C-alpha positions as YAML, in Angstrom:
chain: A
units: angstrom
residues:
- id: 1
  name: MET
  ca: [-56.20, 298.29, 104.21]
- id: 2
  name: SER
  ca: [-53.72, 295.91, 102.59]
- id: 3
  name: GLY
  ca: [-55.96, 295.61, 99.58]
- id: 4
  name: ALA
  ca: [-54.98, 299.12, 98.53]
- id: 5
  name: LYS
  ca: [-51.19, 298.79, 98.69]
- id: 6
  name: ARG
  ca: [-49.25, 298.87, 95.43]
- id: 7
  name: ARG
  ca: [-46.20, 296.65, 94.95]
- id: 8
  name: ARG
  ca: [-43.49, 297.05, 92.37]
- id: 9
  name: LYS
  ca: [-41.44, 293.87, 92.95]
- id: 10
  name: PRO
  ca: [-42.72, 290.36, 92.29]
- id: 11
  name: PRO
  ca: [-44.34, 288.94, 95.42]
- id: 12
  name: ARG
  ca: [-42.47, 286.45, 97.52]
- id: 13
  name: ALA
  ca: [-44.32, 283.91, 99.60]
- id: 14
  name: THR
  ca: [-42.66, 283.06, 102.87]
- id: 15
  name: THR
  ca: [-44.91, 280.59, 104.66]
- id: 16
  name: ALA
  ca: [-46.05, 277.92, 102.22]
- id: 17
  name: SER
  ca: [-44.61, 274.49, 102.79]
- id: 18
  name: SER
  ca: [-42.24, 273.19, 100.14]
- id: 19
  name: SER
  ca: [-43.58, 269.66, 100.73]
- id: 20
  name: ARG
  ca: [-47.02, 270.56, 99.32]
- id: 21
  name: PRO
  ca: [-46.68, 270.63, 95.52]
- id: 22
  name: ARG
  ca: [-50.30, 271.67, 94.86]
- id: 23
  name: THR
  ca: [-49.91, 274.59, 97.28]
- id: 24
  name: GLY
  ca: [-46.60, 275.39, 95.58]
- id: 25
  name: ALA
  ca: [-48.40, 275.43, 92.23]
- id: 26
  name: ARG
  ca: [-50.87, 277.95, 93.60]
- id: 27
  name: VAL
  ca: [-48.09, 280.15, 95.02]
- id: 28
  name: ALA
  ca: [-46.33, 280.08, 91.65]
- id: 29
  name: ALA
  ca: [-49.60, 280.83, 89.83]
- id: 30
  name: VAL
  ca: [-50.20, 283.92, 91.97]
- id: 31
  name: GLN
  ca: [-46.63, 285.08, 91.34]
- id: 32
  name: ALA
  ca: [-46.94, 284.40, 87.60]
- id: 33
  name: LEU
  ca: [-50.26, 286.23, 87.29]
- id: 34
  name: PHE
  ca: [-48.78, 289.18, 89.19]
- id: 35
  name: GLN
  ca: [-45.76, 289.18, 86.87]
- id: 36
  name: SER
  ca: [-47.92, 288.96, 83.76]
- id: 37
  name: GLU
  ca: [-50.05, 291.90, 84.88]
- id: 38
  name: GLN
  ca: [-47.03, 294.03, 85.79]
- id: 39
  name: THR
  ca: [-44.96, 293.29, 82.67]
- id: 40
  name: GLY
  ca: [-47.68, 292.68, 80.11]
- id: 41
  name: ASP
  ca: [-46.01, 289.39, 79.17]
- id: 42
  name: PRO
  ca: [-48.39, 286.74, 77.79]
- id: 43
  name: ALA
  ca: [-49.30, 283.80, 80.00]
- id: 44
  name: GLU
  ca: [-47.32, 281.26, 77.95]
- id: 45
  name: ALA
  ca: [-44.12, 283.32, 78.22]
- id: 46
  name: VAL
  ca: [-44.52, 283.66, 81.99]
- id: 47
  name: ILE
  ca: [-45.28, 279.95, 82.39]
- id: 48
  name: ASP
  ca: [-42.12, 279.14, 80.43]
- id: 49
  name: GLN
  ca: [-40.04, 281.54, 82.58]
- id: 50
  name: PHE
  ca: [-41.37, 280.00, 85.79]
- id: 51
  name: VAL
  ca: [-40.85, 276.42, 84.67]
- id: 52
  name: ARG
  ca: [-37.29, 277.15, 83.55]
- id: 53
  name: HIS
  ca: [-36.18, 279.55, 86.28]
- id: 54
  name: ARG
  ca: [-38.44, 279.70, 89.33]
- id: 55
  name: ILE
  ca: [-39.94, 276.26, 89.99]
- id: 56
  name: GLY
  ca: [-37.79, 273.58, 91.55]
- id: 57
  name: THR
  ca: [-34.55, 273.71, 93.44]
- id: 58
  name: LEU
  ca: [-31.19, 274.49, 91.95]
- id: 59
  name: PRO
  ca: [-27.84, 274.18, 93.68]
- id: 60
  name: GLY
  ca: [-27.06, 277.39, 95.53]
- id: 61
  name: MET
  ca: [-30.51, 278.83, 94.92]
- id: 62
  name: GLY
  ca: [-32.85, 279.62, 97.78]
- id: 63
  name: GLY
  ca: [-36.46, 278.78, 98.31]
- id: 64
  name: PHE
  ca: [-39.51, 280.98, 98.77]
- id: 65
  name: GLU
  ca: [-37.41, 283.77, 100.30]
- id: 66
  name: GLU
  ca: [-35.48, 284.00, 97.03]
- id: 67
  name: GLY
  ca: [-38.65, 284.13, 94.91]
- id: 68
  name: ARG
  ca: [-38.42, 280.46, 93.97]
- id: 69
  name: VAL
  ca: [-41.04, 277.78, 94.45]
- id: 70
  name: PRO
  ca: [-39.01, 274.73, 95.50]
- id: 71
  name: GLN
  ca: [-41.72, 272.18, 94.77]
- id: 72
  name: ALA
  ca: [-44.79, 272.75, 92.60]
- id: 73
  name: ASP
  ca: [-47.24, 270.66, 90.62]
- id: 74
  name: VAL
  ca: [-46.32, 272.12, 87.21]
- id: 75
  name: PRO
  ca: [-49.43, 270.91, 85.33]
- id: 76
  name: LEU
  ca: [-51.69, 272.49, 87.97]
- id: 77
  name: PHE
  ca: [-49.63, 275.71, 87.92]
- id: 78
  name: ALA
  ca: [-49.85, 275.96, 84.12]
- id: 79
  name: SER
  ca: [-53.56, 275.12, 84.13]
- id: 80
  name: ILE
  ca: [-54.38, 277.88, 86.64]
- id: 81
  name: VAL
  ca: [-52.32, 280.50, 84.78]
- id: 82
  name: ARG
  ca: [-53.73, 279.51, 81.37]
- id: 83
  name: SER
  ca: [-57.29, 279.51, 82.68]
- id: 84
  name: ALA
  ca: [-56.83, 282.91, 84.33]
- id: 85
  name: ALA
  ca: [-55.40, 284.34, 81.11]
- id: 86
  name: ARG
  ca: [-58.01, 282.77, 78.83]
- id: 87
  name: GLU
  ca: [-60.98, 283.71, 81.05]
- id: 88
  name: GLY
  ca: [-59.57, 286.95, 82.43]
- id: 89
  name: GLU
  ca: [-62.58, 289.22, 81.91]
- id: 90
  name: ALA
  ca: [-65.06, 286.63, 83.20]
- id: 91
  name: LEU
  ca: [-62.88, 286.00, 86.26]
- id: 92
  name: ASP
  ca: [-62.58, 289.72, 86.92]
- id: 93
  name: GLN
  ca: [-66.39, 289.93, 86.85]
- id: 94
  name: VAL
  ca: [-66.54, 287.15, 89.47]
- id: 95
  name: VAL
  ca: [-64.09, 289.06, 91.66]
- id: 96
  name: ARG
  ca: [-65.86, 292.40, 91.14]
- id: 97
  name: ALA
  ca: [-69.17, 290.82, 92.15]
- id: 98
  name: ALA
  ca: [-67.59, 289.63, 95.42]
- id: 99
  name: LEU
  ca: [-66.15, 293.04, 96.32]
- id: 100
  name: ALA
  ca: [-67.95, 295.79, 98.17]
- id: 101
  name: ALA
  ca: [-69.14, 298.60, 95.91]
- id: 102
  name: ASP
  ca: [-66.44, 300.94, 97.27]
- id: 103
  name: TRP
  ca: [-63.64, 298.46, 96.37]
- id: 104
  name: PRO
  ca: [-63.17, 298.52, 92.59]
- id: 105
  name: MET
  ca: [-60.67, 296.01, 91.13]
- id: 106
  name: GLU
  ca: [-58.23, 298.81, 90.41]
- id: 107
  name: ARG
  ca: [-58.03, 299.61, 94.13]
- id: 108
  name: ILE
  ca: [-57.04, 296.06, 95.07]
- id: 109
  name: ASP
  ca: [-53.36, 295.30, 95.59]
- id: 110
  name: PRO
  ca: [-52.01, 293.60, 92.44]
- id: 111
  name: VAL
  ca: [-50.90, 290.55, 94.45]
- id: 112
  name: LEU
  ca: [-54.39, 290.19, 95.85]
- id: 113
  name: ARG
  ca: [-55.89, 290.60, 92.37]
- id: 114
  name: ALA
  ca: [-53.65, 287.77, 91.15]
- id: 115
  name: LEU
  ca: [-54.69, 285.60, 94.10]
- id: 116
  name: PHE
  ca: [-58.39, 286.27, 93.47]
- id: 117
  name: ARG
  ca: [-58.04, 285.53, 89.74]
- id: 118
  name: ALA
  ca: [-56.24, 282.25, 90.40]
- id: 119
  name: ALA
  ca: [-58.83, 281.18, 92.98]
- id: 120
  name: ALA
  ca: [-61.72, 282.19, 90.70]
- id: 121
  name: ALA
  ca: [-60.18, 280.14, 87.88]
- id: 122
  name: GLU
  ca: [-60.21, 277.05, 90.11]
- id: 123
  name: LEU
  ca: [-63.67, 277.76, 91.51]
- id: 124
  name: ARG
  ca: [-65.16, 278.14, 88.00]
- id: 125
  name: ASP
  ca: [-63.96, 274.66, 87.08]
- id: 126
  name: PRO
  ca: [-66.79, 272.27, 88.04]
- id: 127
  name: ALA
  ca: [-64.32, 269.38, 88.05]
- id: 128
  name: GLY
  ca: [-61.90, 271.25, 90.29]
- id: 129
  name: PRO
  ca: [-61.24, 270.69, 93.96]
- id: 130
  name: PRO
  ca: [-64.01, 271.36, 96.49]
- id: 131
  name: ALA
  ca: [-64.66, 275.04, 97.15]
- id: 132
  name: ARG
  ca: [-63.56, 274.81, 100.78]
- id: 133
  name: VAL
  ca: [-60.24, 273.30, 99.67]
- id: 134
  name: VAL
  ca: [-59.73, 276.17, 97.22]
- id: 135
  name: ILE
  ca: [-60.51, 278.73, 99.94]
- id: 136
  name: ASN
  ca: [-58.13, 277.09, 102.43]
- id: 137
  name: GLU
  ca: [-55.34, 276.71, 99.89]
- id: 138
  name: TYR
  ca: [-55.51, 280.35, 98.80]
- id: 139
  name: LEU
  ca: [-55.68, 281.52, 102.41]
- id: 140
  name: ASP
  ca: [-52.46, 279.56, 103.00]
- id: 141
  name: VAL
  ca: [-50.97, 281.37, 100.00]
- id: 142
  name: ALA
  ca: [-52.32, 284.72, 101.26]
- id: 143
  name: HIS
  ca: [-50.50, 284.28, 104.57]
- id: 144
  name: GLY
  ca: [-47.23, 284.35, 102.62]
- id: 145
  name: PHE
  ca: [-48.01, 287.66, 100.93]
- id: 146
  name: LEU
  ca: [-50.35, 289.65, 103.15]
- id: 147
  name: ASP
  ca: [-50.70, 290.94, 106.70]
- id: 148
  name: ALA
  ca: [-53.51, 289.70, 108.99]
- id: 149
  name: GLU
  ca: [-55.94, 292.38, 107.78]
- id: 150
  name: GLY
  ca: [-55.26, 291.47, 104.16]
- id: 151
  name: VAL
  ca: [-55.81, 287.78, 104.89]
- id: 152
  name: ARG
  ca: [-59.17, 288.55, 106.55]
- id: 153
  name: PHE
  ca: [-60.16, 290.61, 103.51]
- id: 154
  name: ALA
  ca: [-59.09, 287.78, 101.19]
- id: 155
  name: ASN
  ca: [-61.07, 285.27, 103.26]
- id: 156
  name: GLY
  ca: [-64.26, 287.29, 102.88]
- id: 157
  name: VAL
  ca: [-63.86, 287.70, 99.12]
- id: 158
  name: LEU
  ca: [-62.88, 284.05, 98.58]
- id: 159
  name: ASP
  ca: [-65.85, 282.88, 100.63]
- id: 160
  name: THR
  ca: [-68.25, 285.10, 98.67]
- id: 161
  name: MET
  ca: [-66.85, 283.94, 95.31]
- id: 162
  name: ALA
  ca: [-67.07, 280.28, 96.34]
- id: 163
  name: LYS
  ca: [-70.67, 280.59, 97.53]
- id: 164
  name: ARG
  ca: [-71.68, 282.27, 94.27]
- id: 165
  name: LEU
  ca: [-69.82, 279.87, 92.00]
- id: 166
  name: ARG
  ca: [-70.50, 276.66, 93.93]
- id: 167
  name: PRO
  ca: [-73.71, 277.25, 95.93]
- id: 168
  name: ALA
  ca: [-74.57, 273.55, 96.16]
- id: 169
  name: GLU
  ca: [-71.42, 272.95, 98.21]
- id: 170
  name: PHE
  ca: [-72.67, 275.36, 100.87]
- id: 171
  name: THR
  ca: [-76.21, 274.04, 101.17]
- id: 172
  name: PRO
  ca: [-76.81, 272.73, 104.71]
- id: 173
  name: GLY
  ca: [-76.64, 268.96, 104.75]
- id: 174
  name: ALA
  ca: [-74.95, 268.75, 101.35]
- id: 175
  name: ALA
  ca: [-72.05, 266.34, 101.24]
- id: 176
  name: ALA
  ca: [-68.80, 267.78, 99.95]
- id: 177
  name: PRO
  ca: [-67.79, 266.41, 96.55]
- id: 178
  name: ALA
  ca: [-65.10, 263.74, 96.70]
- id: 179
  name: ARG
  ca: [-62.44, 265.52, 94.63]
- id: 180
  name: ASP
  ca: [-58.78, 265.77, 95.38]
- id: 181
  name: GLY
  ca: [-57.32, 269.24, 95.49]
- id: 182
  name: ALA
  ca: [-55.11, 269.65, 98.53]
- id: 183
  name: ASP
  ca: [-51.86, 268.00, 99.38]
...
C-alpha cells in the first residue's frame, strides 16, 4: 500500500492548479511539514524558506515539477504549518484515531503523514472551511503525490477525521456552514 512507502526527497505535487492559491497553500503546507519532519527544522524556519525560495514564480524557475508552488495564499500556508507544529501531538492523536489498528503512524508514508496533519489542523479549527471542502482540497493535493490506492486510503482517513471532528456537518439534513475555503 502507498501508505507504507518511504520517501527521501521532498515531495513534488504535479496536478494542482497554479490558479488556485488556497490549494497552492495546502500543497506548500504538505511539502513544508514533510520537510520539517525529515530535517528536524522548526516550523518558522521552514515557513521562511518556502516564502523566500519555493512559493511564487521566478524567472527561469519551474512550477510544481521543480518543487515550487507558483501561486499560494501565504497567510493560509503559514497558518496551517504553524498550527500543525503547535498542535502536533493532538493532531497526531486525531490521525491515529482515524487509522485502522494495524496502521500505526510510523507505518504511514511521511508525505501522507504531512497531508493528514495539515488536514487535521484545518479540521480542528471551528472557524475553518467546511469539512467537505477540506476533504476535497486535500484529495486534490493527494492526487499530486500519491497513486490511486494511496488517494483512496487518504480519502477514507480524511473522511473519518472530518466526521469525528465536525460531526454536525455530517448530520442528515444539516446545512453546510457558509464559510469560504476553496478557490
